C-alpha positions in Angstrom: 91.2 -8.6 117.1 94.3 -9.8 118.9 94.4 -13.5 118.5 97.3 -15.3 120.2 100.2 -16.4 117.9 100.2 -19.6 120.0 96.8 -20.5 118.7 98.4 -22.2 115.8 100.2 -24.5 118.3 97.0 -24.7 120.4 98.1 -23.4 123.8 98.0 -20.3 126.0 98.9 -19.6 129.7 95.9 -20.0 132.1 96.5 -16.7 133.9 96.9 -14.8 130.6 93.8 -16.4 129.1 91.6 -15.7 132.2 92.7 -12.1 132.1 92.3 -11.8 128.3 88.7 -13.1 128.4 87.8 -10.8 131.3 87.2 -13.4 134.0 89.8 -11.5 136.1 90.3 -7.7 136.3 94.1 -7.9 136.1 96.6 -10.6 135.2 98.1 -10.5 138.6 94.7 -11.2 140.1 94.3 -14.1 137.7 97.8 -15.5 138.7 96.9 -15.0 142.4 93.7 -16.9 141.9 95.6 -19.8 140.3 98.2 -19.9 143.2 95.4 -19.8 145.8 93.7 -22.9 144.1 90.6 -21.0 142.9 91.3 -22.0 139.2 90.9 -25.6 138.0 91.5 -26.9 134.5 89.7 -30.1 133.7 89.2 -30.7 137.4 92.9 -30.3 138.4 94.3 -27.3 140.2 96.0 -25.0 137.8 99.3 -23.1 138.2 99.5 -19.7 136.5 101.9 -20.9 133.7 99.9 -24.0 132.9 99.0 -24.2 129.2 95.4 -24.3 128.0 94.1 -26.1 124.9 90.9 -25.8 122.9 88.0 -27.6 124.6 89.5 -27.4 128.2 87.1 -26.8 131.0 88.1 -23.9 133.2 86.5 -23.4 136.7 87.2 -20.0 138.3 85.9 -19.5 141.9 84.5 -15.9 142.2 82.8 -14.6 145.3 81.3 -18.0 146.4 80.3 -18.8 142.8 82.0 -21.2 140.4 82.4 -19.8 136.9 82.6 -22.8 134.5 83.7 -22.1 131.0 84.8 -24.2 128.0 87.7 -22.8 126.0 86.7 -22.1 122.4 89.5 -19.7 121.3 92.9 -19.1 122.7 94.0 -15.5 123.2 96.7 -13.9 125.3 96.0 -10.2 124.7 93.0 -8.5 126.4 90.2 -7.8 123.9 86.8 -6.1 124.0 83.9 -7.7 125.9 82.1 -8.9 122.7 85.2 -10.6 121.3 86.1 -12.1 124.8 82.6 -13.6 125.0 83.3 -15.5 121.8 86.4 -17.1 123.3 84.5 -19.4 125.7 81.2 -21.2 126.2 79.7 -20.4 129.6 78.5 -23.5 131.4 78.1 -21.8 134.8 75.0 -22.1 136.9 73.2 -18.8 137.5 74.7 -16.7 140.2 72.9 -17.3 143.5 70.8 -14.5 144.9 71.3 -13.2 148.4 68.4 -15.3 149.6 69.8 -18.5 148.1 73.3 -17.8 149.5 73.4 -19.9 152.7 73.9 -18.4 156.1 76.6 -19.8 158.2 77.0 -20.1 162.0 78.8 -17.2 163.7 80.3 -17.8 167.1 80.5 -15.0 169.6 83.9 -13.3 169.8 86.0 -14.9 172.4 83.8 -18.0 172.7 86.8 -20.2 171.7 86.9 -23.4 169.9 83.6 -25.4 169.9 83.5 -28.5 172.1 82.7 -31.9 170.7 79.2 -31.5 172.0 78.8 -28.1 170.3 80.1 -29.5 167.1 77.7 -32.4 167.2 74.8 -30.0 167.9 75.9 -27.8 164.9 76.2 -30.9 162.6 72.7 -32.0 163.6 71.3 -28.5 163.1 72.8 -28.1 159.7 72.0 -31.7 158.6 75.7 -32.7 158.1 75.2 -36.0 159.8 
């Protein structure tokens, strides 16, 4: 088992940890997710080099679904799936099914920007106001 040497000091990089516990396929994908704002640590946007500590809440946005995990062990080397599962506590809601995933309005190609009247009609239809 490859436990990070930094675990004695109690910190690890966010992008490396997300990759090591298999929440991202590659470290560059994990870093790109951080730069795009899809990763939050304790409610704040995380940069790839931000340090993690035990007990931090990490939210990773994956395909219209928020993965919420609590850090229970810090690692920086990729490990097997069973060891990786021991490194966090999953607090995520179940992944939504295709039926539960909301549909969204699609405008005809070339229809242009919606007018104020169109926008108000859409808001009323979707219950936004």
